[in-house]
SERO-4910 file (N, C-alpha, C, O; in steps of 0.05 Angstrom, whole numbers):
BEGIN
 pado doro    nc1    nc2    nc3   cac1   cac2   cac3    cc1    cc2    cc3    oc1    oc2    oc3
  Met    A   -520   -787    636   -509   -761    628   -512   -750    603   -508   -764    583
  Ser    A   -518   -726    603   -532   -712    589   -506   -709    558   -483   -703    559
  Thr    A   -523   -717    534   -510   -714    501   -511   -707    486   -515   -718    464
  Ser    A   -509   -679    493   -534   -653    470   -518   -648    453   -516   -628    439
  Phe    A   -506   -664    454   -471   -651    422   -477   -676    404   -491   -695    411
  Ser    A   -465   -675    384   -458   -695    363   -424   -701    370   -406   -689    381
  Val    A   -426   -721    360   -397   -737    364   -378   -724    352   -357   -719    364
  Gln    A   -384   -715    324   -365   -693    311   -360   -675    327   -338   -670    338
  Glu    A   -381   -662    330   -377   -628    345   -354   -633    368   -333   -620    369
  Ala    A   -361   -652    386   -341   -667    414   -318   -670    406   -299   -656    415
  Leu    A   -314   -697    380   -285   -691    377   -269   -660    357   -245   -658    361
  Glu    A   -279   -643    340   -274   -626    330   -263   -603    359   -239   -599    358
  His    A   -273   -595    374   -278   -579    387   -261   -591    420   -269   -581    441
  Cys    A   -241   -608    420   -222   -606    440   -208   -585    447   -204   -567    430
  Ile    A   -199   -583    473   -186   -562    481   -154   -574    481   -144   -592    495
  Ile    A   -142   -559    461   -102   -568    452    -91   -558    473    -83   -569    494
  Gln    A    -91   -524    464    -85   -507    473    -94   -477    487   -116   -469    479
  Thr    A    -87   -467    497    -92   -438    497    -71   -412    496    -47   -414    500
  Asn    A    -87   -384    489    -77   -364    491    -92   -344    492   -110   -337    476
  Val    A    -78   -329    520    -94   -305    520    -71   -274    523    -48   -271    529
  Pro    A    -88   -261    518    -66   -235    497    -65   -216    523    -84   -204    535
  Gly    A    -42   -217    527    -42   -190    546    -22   -201    574     -6   -189    588
  Leu    A    -31   -232    574    -11   -237    596     13   -257    592      8   -272    573
  Pro    A     27   -260    599     61   -278    599     41   -315    588     20   -327    590
  Thr    A     65   -314    580     66   -349    564     60   -362    589     76   -361    608
  Pro    A     38   -373    589     38   -405    616     51   -420    611     57   -427    588
  Tyr    A     62   -432    636     73   -462    639     59   -480    622     34   -481    621
  Lys    A     82   -500    603     53   -512    599     67   -545    610     90   -551    608
  Gly    A     47   -562    620     53   -576    633     30   -611    616     15   -607    597
  Lys    A     33   -628    625     23   -648    602      1   -636    594     -2   -630    570
  Val    A    -22   -629    616    -50   -625    616    -57   -600    615    -71   -587    599
  Arg    A    -36   -591    645    -51   -558    647    -33   -537    634    -11   -542    625
  Glu    A    -46   -513    635    -36   -491    627    -39   -469    651    -60   -464    663
  Val    A    -21   -460    654    -19   -447    679      1   -416    681     25   -413    680
  Tyr    A    -24   -393    682    -27   -376    675    -22   -354    705    -36   -355    725
  Asp    A      1   -334    700      6   -319    726     -8   -299    725     -8   -288    703
  Leu    A    -21   -290    743    -42   -262    755    -34   -253    765    -50   -236    773
  Gly    A     -8   -251    775     -9   -233    796    -26   -233    818    -50   -241    819
  His    A     -8   -219    844    -27   -218    867    -31   -248    882    -52   -255    892
  Asp    A     -6   -262    880     -5   -289    896    -33   -313    874    -41   -333    884
  Lys    A    -38   -307    854    -59   -322    838    -48   -332    817    -33   -317    804
  Val    A    -52   -361    808    -51   -366    782    -82   -378    775   -101   -382    790
  Gly    A    -79   -381    747    -95   -379    729    -93   -409    716    -81   -411    694
  Ile    A   -105   -433    731    -99   -467    713   -128   -475    691   -152   -475    695
  Val    A   -111   -481    666   -131   -496    660   -129   -519    645   -109   -528    635
  Val    A   -152   -527    645   -147   -558    643   -152   -557    604   -163   -542    589
  Thr    A   -140   -576    603   -140   -577    568   -148   -607    566   -145   -621    586
  Asp    A   -158   -617    544   -168   -642    538   -147   -661    528   -151   -684    520
  Arg    A   -120   -645    532    -99   -666    523    -93   -701    549   -100   -706    573
  Ile    A    -79   -716    530    -81   -740    556    -48   -749    536    -41   -748    513
  Ser    A    -33   -758    572    -14   -764    566     -2   -796    575    -17   -808    591
  Ala    A     10   -804    571     29   -840    578     55   -840    579     71   -825    568
  Phe    A     57   -853    589     92   -864    589    109   -834    584    128   -831    568
  Asp    A     96   -813    603    105   -789    607    113   -769    572    129   -751    566
  Tyr    A     89   -785    554     89   -773    525     55   -764    515     35   -779    519
  Ile    A     53   -733    501     24   -728    502     19   -739    474     33   -734    454
  Met    A     -7   -757    475    -18   -765    453    -25   -736    437    -32   -713    443
  Lys    A    -15   -757    405    -32   -733    380    -48   -720    384    -47   -695    385
  Gln    A    -69   -735    388    -98   -730    394   -117   -720    431   -104   -725    451
  Ala    A   -140   -709    433   -148   -696    447   -163   -714    465   -156   -737    459
  Ile    A   -181   -712    486   -197   -724    482   -226   -707    497   -224   -693    517
  Pro    A   -252   -714    482   -266   -695    481   -275   -690    515   -276   -711    528
  Phe    A   -280   -670    527   -280   -660    553   -272   -674    576   -282   -678    598
  Lys    A   -242   -685    560   -231   -690    588   -219   -672    615   -217   -678    638
  Gly    A   -212   -646    599   -205   -625    616   -225   -614    642   -218   -605    664
  Gln    A   -252   -619    630   -273   -613    638   -280   -627    673   -282   -617    695
  Ile    A   -281   -664    661   -283   -675    679   -268   -673    699   -276   -671    722
  Leu    A   -233   -674    689   -218   -663    712   -213   -649    727   -202   -656    748
  Asn    A   -219   -619    721   -225   -598    727   -236   -601    756   -225   -596    778
  Gln    A   -266   -611    750   -288   -627    765   -286   -631    787   -296   -624    809
  Leu    A   -266   -648    776   -265   -678    792   -248   -676    812   -254   -687    833
  Ala    A   -221   -660    808   -206   -647    830   -220   -628    839   -215   -628    863
  Ala    A   -235   -611    835   -251   -590    849   -270   -611    878   -268   -607    902
  Phe    A   -287   -631    864   -298   -639    885   -279   -658    908   -285   -661    932
  Ser    A   -259   -669    898   -233   -683    911   -219   -667    932   -212   -675    954
  Phe    A   -214   -639    922   -200   -625    946   -209   -611    969   -198   -601    989
  Glu    A   -244   -613    960   -264   -599    986   -266   -627    997   -270   -625   1021
  Lys    A   -264   -645    991   -256   -674   1008   -245   -686   1020   -249   -707   1031
  Val    A   -218   -663   1019   -197   -677   1044   -185   -644   1049   -161   -644   1050
  Lys    A   -196   -621   1050   -189   -595   1052   -183   -593   1089   -171   -574   1099
  Asp    A   -194   -618   1105   -189   -616   1120   -172   -620   1138   -168   -612   1161
  Ile    A   -155   -643   1114   -125   -650   1126   -101   -636   1119    -82   -635   1135
  Val    A   -101   -624   1092    -85   -608   1089    -92   -587   1076   -113   -590   1063
  Asp    A    -78   -559   1073    -91   -528   1059    -92   -544   1023    -80   -565   1020
  Thr    A   -102   -537   1009   -111   -536    981    -98   -510    965    -96   -489    978
  His    A    -91   -511    941    -88   -488    924   -116   -477    921   -117   -452    922
  Ile    A   -130   -484    919   -157   -472    907   -176   -449    941   -181   -449    965
  Ile    A   -176   -431    905   -186   -411    910   -224   -403    894   -242   -395    908
  Asp    A   -226   -407    870   -246   -413    856   -241   -436    828   -222   -447    817
  Val    A   -271   -434    824   -270   -451    796   -293   -443    794   -315   -449    804
  Pro    A   -281   -417    769   -306   -414    756   -304   -414    729   -299   -393    717
  His    A   -308   -438    716   -308   -445    687   -298   -484    694   -284   -492    713
  Pro    A   -312   -498    672   -311   -521    679   -287   -531    667   -278   -551    677
  Asn    A   -274   -520    647   -238   -522    653   -213   -503    671   -189   -507    670
  Val    A   -228   -483    687   -211   -471    704   -213   -463    725   -232   -449    732
  Thr    A   -193   -471    741   -186   -458    775   -164   -433    774   -145   -423    763
  Ile    A   -181   -432    790   -160   -408    806   -147   -415    839   -158   -422    860
  Ala    A   -120   -411    833   -106   -426    852    -85   -407    861    -72   -392    847
  Lys    A    -81   -411    892    -49   -401    896    -33   -408    894    -31   -432    899
  Lys    A     -8   -392    883     11   -388    873     26   -408    900     23   -407    924
  Cys    A     42   -425    885     54   -435    907     88   -439    894     95   -436    871
  Asp    A    106   -448    918    129   -451    912    134   -484    917    137   -495    939
  Thr    A    132   -501    878    124   -532    882    155   -543    892    179   -536    888
  Val    A    139   -568    908    153   -591    926    166   -607    891    148   -609    874
  Pro    A    186   -614    884    197   -622    866    199   -647    869    221   -656    862
  Ile    A    176   -669    882    169   -691    891    150   -697    881    132   -681    885
  Glu    A    144   -719    866    110   -729    869    113   -753    882    132   -769    882
  Val    A     87   -754    895     86   -781    917     72   -790    915     51   -779    922
  Val    A     69   -814    905     56   -832    898     50   -858    919     67   -875    923
  Val    A     23   -858    932     17   -882    945      4   -904    931    -11   -902    912
  Arg    A     11   -929    944      8   -951    931     -7   -969    949      6   -977    968
  Gly    A    -40   -979    946    -43   -998    961    -49  -1026    957    -61  -1042    972
  Tyr    A    -37  -1029    927    -34  -1055    910    -13  -1049    893      0  -1029    885
  Leu    A    -13  -1081    892      7  -1087    876      3  -1089    844      2  -1111    833
  Thr    A      1  -1064    830    -10  -1058    804      1  -1050    784     24  -1045    793
  Gly    A      2  -1044    761     14  -1021    749     47  -1026    742     57  -1044    728
  His    A     59  -1002    756     84  -1001    737     96  -1024    774    114  -1041    777
  Ala    A     84  -1018    788     93  -1037    822     92  -1063    811    108  -1079    822
  Trp    A     78  -1072    792     70  -1102    786     97  -1096    760    118  -1106    769
  Arg    A    100  -1089    744    110  -1091    725    144  -1093    734    158  -1107    720
  Val    A    155  -1080    755    181  -1078    773    180  -1113    795    201  -1124    801
  Tyr    A    154  -1124    804    156  -1140    814    154  -1163    800    164  -1183    810
  Lys    A    139  -1167    772    144  -1191    760    174  -1198    741    178  -1221    732
  Ser    A    187  -1182    739    212  -1175    735    236  -1180    745    258  -1180    736
  Gly    A    223  -1185    777    237  -1198    797    242  -1180    817    244  -1191    839
  Gly    A    245  -1153    816    241  -1140    835    234  -1132    858    215  -1116    858
  Arg    A    246  -1140    886    231  -1137    908    238  -1117    929    243  -1121    953
  Thr    A    239  -1090    911    240  -1057    919    247  -1039    906    265  -1034    891
  Leu    A    222  -1022    917    213  -1007    904    222   -968    910    214   -956    930
  Cys    A    230   -960    898    235   -937    913    243   -941    950    238   -931    971
  Gly    A    256   -961    938    276   -961    966    260   -975    996    268   -979   1019
  Val    A    234   -978    981    213   -994    996    216  -1029    987    219  -1035    964
  Ser    A    216  -1049   1008    225  -1070   1008    188  -1084   1004    170  -1071   1015
  Leu    A    184  -1103    991    152  -1109    977    160  -1144    986    182  -1155    988
  Pro    A    135  -1151    990    139  -1174   1006    145  -1199    989    137  -1192    967
  Asp    A    154  -1225    986    152  -1251    961    115  -1254    969    101  -1245    987
  Gly    A    110  -1270    946     90  -1290    943     54  -1274    933     31  -1283    936
  Leu    A     68  -1244    921     37  -1230    921     33  -1241    892     49  -1255    882
  Lys    A     14  -1234    881      4  -1231    850    -10  -1207    842    -21  -1192    857
  Glu    A    -10  -1207    823    -21  -1175    814    -38  -1168    817    -57  -1180    808
  His    A    -40  -1150    826    -68  -1129    841    -80  -1141    865   -104  -1138    871
  Asp    A    -58  -1158    882    -59  -1172    906    -53  -1140    926    -33  -1125    923
  Arg    A    -72  -1137    942    -65  -1113    961    -46  -1116    978    -40  -1138    986
  Phe    A    -32  -1092    987    -10  -1097   1001    -18  -1087   1038    -36  -1073   1047
  Pro    A      1  -1100   1050    -11  -1102   1077    -11  -1067   1084    -31  -1054   1092
  Glu    A      3  -1063   1081      0  -1032   1085      1  -1019   1063     13  -1033   1046
  Pro    A     -9   -989   1051     -4   -977   1036     33   -968   1036     42   -964   1059
  Ile    A     45   -967   1021     71   -951   1008     65   -934    994     45   -929    981
  Leu    A     99   -914   1001    102   -893    987    121   -898    969    140   -913    976
  Thr    A    121   -888    946    141   -890    931    141   -862    909    127   -857    889
  Pro    A    161   -851    920    169   -828    907    183   -827    880    198   -844    870
  Ala    A    172   -798    870    193   -802    841    190   -759    840    176   -741    847
  Thr    A    219   -765    824    228   -736    813    209   -729    796    197   -743    779
  Lys    A    205   -700    804    186   -687    775    208   -682    758    228   -679    772
  Ala    A    212   -679    736    223   -680    716    214   -650    698    193   -649    685
  Glu    A    227   -635    699    225   -611    675    220   -620    646    201   -614    631
  Glu    A    236   -633    642    239   -648    615    245   -683    612    256   -697    628
  Gly    A    232   -692    587    235   -726    596    222   -736    620    202   -726    630
  His    A    235   -756    627    214   -785    650    216   -774    677    240   -773    683
  Asp    A    203   -768    691    200   -775    716    217   -803    728    217   -823    715
  Glu    A    230   -801    751    242   -824    754    241   -839    778    255   -824    791
  Asp    A    234   -860    797    229   -864    819    249   -852    828    267   -845    813
  Ile    A    250   -848    863    269   -842    877    264   -853    907    240   -851    912
  Ser    A    278   -862    926    282   -867    951    280   -844    968    290   -823    961
  Glu    A    268   -846    993    265   -832   1011    293   -820   1028    296   -801   1044
  Gln    A    312   -838   1019    344   -839   1033    361   -820   1015    376   -802   1024
  Glu    A    354   -828    975    366   -800    970    352   -778    962    363   -759    949
  Ile    A    329   -777    967    311   -748    974    330   -733    991    345   -716    980
  Leu    A    330   -739   1024    342   -732   1042    373   -720   1034    383   -698   1033
  Ser    A    383   -748   1030    415   -743   1020    424   -729   1008    447   -719   1012
  Arg    A    402   -718    976    409   -701    966    394   -682    966    392   -673    943
  Glu    A    378   -667    988    368   -649   1002    358   -635    978    366   -614    967
  Ile    A    338   -652    971    315   -653    953    298   -632    966    290   -609    960
  Val    A    292   -655    996    266   -646   1013    284   -640   1041    306   -651   1043
  Asp    A    277   -624   1058    295   -629   1089    270   -646   1098    246   -649   1092
  Ala    A    291   -655   1120    278   -685   1141    255   -671   1151    237   -687   1152
  Ser    A    249   -653   1157    221   -641   1169    199   -637   1151    176   -642   1159
  Leu    A    203   -630   1132    186   -626   1112    178   -653   1101    155   -660   1105
  Trp    A    195   -671   1088    189   -692   1089    166   -713   1103    147   -724   1093
  Asn    A    173   -715   1125    159   -721   1146    134   -714   1146    117   -731   1150
  Glu    A    125   -688   1144    105   -676   1144     90   -685   1122     68   -695   1127
  Ile    A     98   -682   1098     92   -694   1066     86   -729   1066     73   -739   1048
  Lys    A     96   -746   1086     92   -774   1082     71   -774   1103     55   -793   1101
  Glu    A     68   -758   1123     42   -769   1140     23   -756   1130      3   -766   1141
  Val    A     15   -737   1114     -9   -714   1106    -21   -739   1084    -42   -751   1082
  Ala    A     10   -742   1064     -1   -766   1041     -7   -791   1042    -14   -801   1021
  Phe    A     -7   -808   1069    -26   -828   1081    -55   -820   1090    -77   -831   1084
  Lys    A    -49   -792   1111    -78   -795   1121   -102   -789   1081   -125   -794   1075
  Leu    A    -79   -775   1065    -99   -768   1042   -109   -790   1030   -132   -797   1029
  Phe    A    -84   -803   1017   -105   -834   1013   -131   -849   1032   -155   -850   1026
  Ala    A   -119   -859   1055   -145   -862   1073   -161   -844   1064   -157   -852   1041
  Arg    A   -179   -822   1061   -187   -807   1058   -203   -815   1029   -225   -827   1026
  Gly    A   -186   -806   1010   -191   -823    982   -211   -846    983   -234   -849    977
  Ser    A   -189   -865    998   -199   -894   1002   -235   -894   1011   -251   -904    996
  Glu    A   -242   -882   1036   -265   -884   1044   -281   -871   1023   -302   -885   1024
  Val    A   -284   -858   1008   -297   -830    989   -300   -858    968   -322   -869    965
  Ala    A   -283   -865    959   -277   -887    935   -300   -917    952   -320   -931    946
  Asp    A   -287   -916    967   -301   -942    976   -339   -939    986   -352   -958    995
  Glu    A   -349   -915    983   -370   -902    997   -393   -908    963   -418   -908    962
  Gln    A   -379   -910    945   -389   -900    923   -386   -937    901   -394   -942    878
  Gly    A   -372   -953    919   -366   -975    904   -347   -987    883   -347  -1004    866
  Leu    A   -320   -961    899   -293   -968    884   -271   -976    896   -278   -980    920
  Ile    A   -245   -980    894   -226   -976    906   -202   -962    900   -194   -962    877
  Leu    A   -190   -949    918   -166   -933    906   -144   -950    913   -133   -959    933
  Val    A   -141   -952    877   -108   -977    884    -90   -957    887    -79   -958    910
  Asp    A    -79   -932    870    -55   -926    878    -57   -891    868    -76   -886    853
  Thr    A    -44   -875    874    -42   -846    873    -31   -824    870    -29   -815    893
  Lys    A    -25   -813    860     -6   -782    856    -15   -763    877    -39   -762    883
  Tyr    A     10   -742    893      4   -722    901     19   -715    900     40   -727    906
  Glu    A     19   -679    888     36   -662    890     31   -633    907     10   -619    909
  Phe    A     57   -629    919     50   -607    932     65   -582    932     86   -584    919
  Gly    A     61   -563    939     75   -539    944     77   -526    971     72   -540    991
  Ile    A     82   -502    975     90   -481   1005     79   -458    989     86   -451    966
  His    A     56   -446   1009     45   -422   1003     49   -405   1030     40   -418   1049
  Lys    A     57   -388   1036     65   -372   1052     71   -389   1070     56   -391   1090
  Gly    A     90   -402   1069    101   -422   1094     84   -442   1096     96   -459   1110
  Glu    A     61   -452   1090     54   -481   1087     45   -500   1079     29   -495   1061
  Leu    A     48   -523   1084     43   -542   1058     19   -545   1053      1   -542   1068
  Thr    A     18   -555   1021     -4   -538   1006     -3   -564    982     15   -575    969
  Leu    A    -29   -567    983    -36   -600    965    -41   -579    928    -52   -557    926
  Ile    A    -34   -591    915    -33   -571    893    -36   -595    872    -33   -618    877
  Asp    A    -41   -583    844    -41   -593    816    -80   -617    812    -98   -609    797
  Glu    A    -82   -637    825   -104   -646    822    -98   -670    845    -76   -676    854
  Val    A   -128   -685    851   -129   -701    867   -145   -720    866   -168   -712    861
  His    A   -141   -753    869   -158   -770    862   -169   -764    840   -191   -753    842
  Thr    A   -163   -767    824   -169   -756    794   -165   -773    779   -146   -787    786
  Thr    A   -179   -782    752   -174   -812    744   -141   -806    726   -130   -828    724
  Asp    A   -127   -786    715   -106   -781    706    -91   -786    737    -75   -805    736
  Ser    A    -91   -779    752    -75   -778    783    -74   -814    792    -57   -830    799
  Ser    A    -96   -815    788   -110   -847    807   -117   -871    790   -125   -871    767
  Arg    A   -112   -888    803   -125   -918    794   -145   -935    805   -140   -947    825
  Tyr    A   -169   -937    792   -188   -944    818   -194   -977    804   -187   -985    782
  Phe    A   -208   -990    822   -209  -1020    821   -245  -1007    824   -254   -988    835
  Tyr    A   -259  -1031    806   -294  -1035    815   -290  -1056    843   -281  -1079    843
  Lys    A   -302  -1040    866   -308  -1049    884   -318  -1090    888   -309  -1109    901
  Glu    A   -338  -1087    869   -359  -1109    874   -342  -1123    856   -334  -1112    835
  Gly    A   -334  -1152    863   -331  -1175    854   -290  -1175    851   -277  -1191    839
  Tyr    A   -281  -1154    867   -251  -1154    863   -242  -1178    882   -224  -1191    872
  Ala    A   -252  -1188    907   -240  -1207    913   -251  -1241    898   -248  -1260    913
  Glu    A   -258  -1244    882   -271  -1257    861   -249  -1259    839   -238  -1280    831
  Arg    A   -247  -1240    832   -231  -1243    811   -206  -1247    817   -191  -1256    800
  Gln    A   -197  -1241    843   -165  -1245    852   -157  -1276    856   -136  -1288    852
  Ala    A   -190  -1285    868   -190  -1323    875   -180  -1333    848   -159  -1346    845
  Lys    A   -197  -1326    829   -194  -1336    795   -165  -1333    797   -149  -1352    794
  Gly    A   -158  -1306    802   -122  -1291    770   -142  -1290    748   -141  -1304    728
  Glu    A   -164  -1270    753   -175  -1259    734   -163  -1233    735   -151  -1229    757
  Gly    A   -160  -1207    711   -161  -1177    721   -174  -1170    730   -197  -1179    732
  Gln    A   -164  -1150    741   -182  -1129    756   -204  -1110    735   -193  -1103    715
  Lys    A   -230  -1102    738   -238  -1077    727   -227  -1058    735   -229  -1057    759
  Gln    A   -212  -1039    724   -195  -1009    730   -216  -1001    709   -226  -1012    689
  Leu    A   -218   -969    728   -225   -938    715   -199   -928    726   -194   -920    749
  Ser    A   -177   -928    697   -158   -920    708   -143   -908    677   -158   -914    658
  Lys    A   -117   -892    668   -115   -884    649    -91   -917    644    -71   -912    630
  Glu    A    -93   -945    654    -78   -957    653    -90   -975    628    -74   -986    613
  Phe    A   -126   -977    623   -126   -982    594   -108   -961    570    -93   -972    554
  Leu    A   -111   -936    571    -90   -924    555    -69   -934    548    -61   -937    525
  Arg    A    -55   -943    573    -22   -952    574    -30   -979    559    -15   -987    542
  Glu    A    -46   -989    563    -47  -1019    553    -56  -1024    522    -53  -1046    511
  Trp    A    -68  -1001    508    -75  -1004    477    -52   -990    470    -48   -987    446
  Leu    A    -28   -977    494     -7   -962    473     14   -993    473     25  -1005    454
  Met    A     14   -995    487     33  -1035    485     24  -1045    463     41  -1048    446
  Glu    A     -2  -1052    456    -14  -1075    453     -7  -1051    420    -16  -1064    402
  Asn    A     -2  -1038    414      4  -1022    388     32  -1015    391     38   -999    374
  Asp    A     55  -1023    409     77  -1028    404     87  -1000    408    103   -990    392
  Phe    A     76   -984    434     89   -967    448     95   -967    468     82   -984    480
  Gln    A    116   -953    485    122   -954    510    138   -924    518    151   -916    538
  Gly    A    134   -917    503    157   -888    508    185   -892    502    198   -871    507
  Leu    A    198   -911    494    218   -924    481    233   -915    456    225   -912    434
  Glu    A    264   -910    468    276   -898    445    272   -918    411    270   -942    406
  Gly    A    273   -899    398    261   -913    363    221   -921    359    210   -925    338
  Gln    A    210   -923    380    183   -921    378    173   -900    365    182   -877    365
  Thr    A    152   -908    352    130   -882    342    105   -887    354     92   -908    355
  Leu    A    101   -856    365     69   -842    383     47   -856    363     55   -846    341
  Pro    A     31   -868    358     11   -883    342     -5   -855    346      2   -838    362
  Asp    A    -33   -852    326    -55   -834    327    -72   -853    338    -74   -877    333
  Leu    A    -89   -835    357   -108   -848    379   -136   -855    351   -140   -836    336
  Pro    A   -150   -876    347   -181   -871    337   -200   -865    350   -208   -873    371
  Asp    A   -211   -840    331   -240   -833    343   -251   -851    360   -260   -848    383
  Glu    A   -250   -872    343   -277   -884    364   -266   -892    390   -283   -892    409
  Phe    A   -231   -901    398   -216   -901    422   -222   -880    438   -224   -885    462
  Arg    A   -225   -845    426   -217   -825    436   -250   -825    451   -255   -815    473
  Leu    A   -263   -835    438   -287   -832    452   -296   -850    474   -315   -841    487
  Lys    A   -288   -874    482   -284   -890    494   -267   -886    520   -271   -896    542
  Val    A   -243   -866    513   -239   -860    533   -241   -835    552   -229   -828    572
  Phe    A   -260   -824    537   -285   -808    545   -307   -816    564   -315   -808    585
  Glu    A   -316   -839    546   -334   -852    571   -322   -862    603   -333   -861    625
  Arg    A   -295   -872    594   -280   -881    621   -278   -858    640   -284   -860    663
  Tyr    A   -270   -837    630   -272   -810    658   -302   -804    660   -312   -796    681
  Ala    A   -314   -806    640   -349   -793    658   -353   -814    676   -361   -805    697
  Glu    A   -350   -843    677   -359   -859    684   -351   -857    717   -365   -854    737
  Leu    A   -323   -859    714   -312   -849    742   -319   -821    751   -318   -815    775
  Phe    A   -325   -806    734   -328   -774    749   -365   -784    769   -371   -783    793
  Glu    A   -376   -790    750   -402   -801    759   -408   -813    784   -422   -802    801
  Met    A   -392   -844    787   -397   -865    805   -383   -845    829   -395   -840    850
  Leu    A   -357   -833    823   -335   -821    849   -354   -801    867   -356   -802    892
  Thr    A   -374   -776    842   -380   -751    860   -421   -762    857   -435   -748    871
  Gly    A   -432   -779    845   -461   -793    850   -472   -772    829   -496   -772    825
  Asn    A   -459   -757    819   -472   -731    799   -464   -732    776   -440   -734    771
  Glu    A   -483   -730    755   -483   -738    732   -467   -716    719   -470   -693    728
  Phe    A   -449   -720    699   -427   -700    686   -447   -689    658   -457   -703    640
  Gln    A   -447   -661    660   -454   -653    635   -448   -635    624   -452   -612    632
  Pro    A   -429   -646    589   -413   -632    573   -424   -607    566   -447   -604    560
  Val    A   -404   -587    567   -396   -561    548   -387   -560    535   -363   -558    540
  Ile    A   -396   -561    499   -384   -548    481   -376   -531    484   -389   -512    493
  Glu    A   -340   -526    478   -333   -495    480   -315   -488    458   -294   -496    448
  Lys    A   -332   -468    454   -317   -462    426   -294   -439    429   -272   -439    417
  Asn    A   -303   -421    446   -290   -396    448   -280   -391    481   -284   -373    496
  Leu    A   -261   -421    485   -249   -406    509   -224   -391    515   -215   -386    537
  Asp    A   -213   -384    488   -191   -366    499   -206   -337    504   -195   -319    518
  Gly    A   -227   -335    494   -244   -308    492   -254   -303    519   -258   -280    528
  Lys    A   -260   -327    534   -277   -329    566   -250   -322    586   -245   -305    603
  Leu    A   -233   -345    573   -211   -336    585   -195   -303    601   -187   -299    624
  Thr    A   -198   -287    578   -199   -256    590   -209   -251    622   -204   -244    645
  Thr    A   -230   -259    601   -261   -245    627   -259   -260    649   -275   -250    665
  Ile    A   -248   -280    659   -247   -299    683   -220   -291    693   -220   -287    717
  Phe    A   -204   -289    685   -170   -274    692   -173   -257    702   -162   -253    724
  Lys    A   -189   -237    688   -184   -206    689   -200   -202    720   -194   -184    736
  Asn    A   -223   -222    727   -242   -220    748   -231   -234    769   -239   -228    791
  Ala    A   -216   -249    768   -207   -265    789   -193   -248    811   -185   -260    831
***
């Protein structure tokens, strides 16, 4: 990985928010800022913000936005034969021009292994997750007999919440025909993501998909198979570590969640969000860069961006 920047520069020039004069105020998600460009297009800026437990951290991660945006572009390309994607162009490391879609208000999580949130439910005695029955006798990080789909509501504010297929249909959040298409596509995407990961020495453990509707067609939006939306294990040594009851080596945001829990934060009432030390911020960057390089087979080339707002005006004008 090229490191033609000083650590101080990297820490000081994180992209935390953007402002483009002359355009409507963007929709601000946890990480992305979405500008309505008219003509059925949106401009998506991927910032360096990072979130966990549905809270945005007070400090950003150097180059995280560039890594996410370029990894998403790589992964969208890998799945475009399965489902339409929202990608039109990636004119800048932090920017994607995309189709304007009507968002399906459900996050679709596919899990291949008993890890993270699923394990926390299982460990506490739960044997049902989002209406899906979980078999007895599993250990943390064991592979499920078949991948399972565990949806969550997309909250405008506050926490996303687990929801079952039955609730989605009974509350008419999504009609049955569209939901069946989403399920079928989600499992195909997970299979493709697993194949790509396997070729690069990784295991796709679980991942989140978001969908929209564009001109009546189901369309994959947001991001796909990135570090923020997915969890990966190293394939080498997985079986041996499971046999010994050891933890798995992960490339995911789980280590951020673990660090926060060690520092007494799980997003619960009365808890104080801790500051991320500079040394830890750099470690997070290194994790993101490692996954990018492993998954794509390409070297990550970070770019210090000191005037993104100025460039966005030109980028969006020409979109």
